[in-house]
C-alpha positions as CSV (number, residue, x, y, z in Angstrom):
1,M,-0.1,0.0,0.0
2,A,2.9,2.4,0.8
3,E,4.4,1.9,-2.6
4,Q,1.0,2.0,-4.7
5,Y,-0.8,4.8,-2.7
6,G,2.0,6.5,-0.7
7,T,0.4,5.7,2.6
8,E,1.0,2.7,5.2
9,V,-1.7,0.9,6.9
10,S,-1.6,-1.9,9.4
11,P,-2.9,-5.2,9.1
12,E,-5.2,-4.3,12.1
13,F,-6.7,-1.6,10.2
14,I,-7.4,-3.6,7.1
15,S,-9.1,-6.2,9.5
16,S,-11.1,-3.4,11.0
17,V,-12.4,-2.0,7.6
18,T,-13.0,-5.6,6.4
19,D,-15.3,-6.5,9.5
20,A,-17.0,-3.0,9.2
21,V,-18.4,-3.9,5.7
22,M,-18.8,-7.7,6.0
23,D,-22.6,-7.6,6.8
24,D,-23.2,-5.5,3.8
25,V,-21.2,-7.8,1.5
26,T,-22.9,-10.8,2.9
27,T,-26.3,-9.0,2.3
28,W,-25.3,-8.0,-1.4
29,Q,-24.1,-11.7,-2.0
30,G,-27.6,-12.9,-1.0
31,R,-29.6,-10.6,-3.0
32,P,-32.2,-11.9,-5.6
33,L,-30.6,-11.7,-9.1
34,E,-32.4,-9.9,-11.9
35,P,-33.6,-12.4,-14.6
36,M,-31.6,-10.7,-17.2
37,Y,-28.4,-8.6,-17.4
38,P,-27.5,-6.8,-20.6
39,V,-23.9,-7.3,-21.6
40,V,-21.9,-5.2,-24.1
41,F,-18.6,-6.3,-25.7
42,F,-16.3,-4.0,-27.6
43,D,-13.4,-5.6,-29.5
44,V,-10.7,-3.7,-31.5
45,L,-7.5,-4.8,-33.2
46,R,-4.7,-2.5,-32.0
47,V,-1.8,-2.3,-34.5
48,K,1.3,-0.2,-34.4
49,I,2.0,1.8,-37.6
50,R,5.0,4.0,-38.6
51,E,3.9,7.2,-40.2
52,E,6.1,10.0,-41.0
53,G,8.9,8.7,-38.8
54,L,6.3,8.4,-35.8
55,V,5.1,5.1,-34.3
56,R,1.5,5.3,-33.2
57,N,-1.2,2.9,-32.3
58,L,-4.3,2.4,-34.6
59,G,-7.5,0.8,-33.8
60,S,-9.1,-1.3,-36.5
61,S,-11.8,-3.9,-37.1
62,S,-13.8,-2.7,-34.2
63,H,-17.0,-4.7,-33.2
64,C,-19.6,-4.1,-30.7
65,N,-21.8,-7.1,-29.7
66,T,-24.7,-6.9,-27.4
67,L,-26.0,-10.0,-25.4
68,I,-29.2,-9.8,-23.5
């Protein structure tokens, strides 16, 4: 945590935060699920091209699929 976020936290602090939210997590895990969830997939092929002495990424062949 210190390296990633520039702050240090103790194992006890992590445990106290986890304990504080555990009831909410358990309730969320036990919620009734919706009969249907929409899902959108985006797909693109990223290629590097050299143009006028510069290398840049180019997206091509993009697709969008929707599942319901």
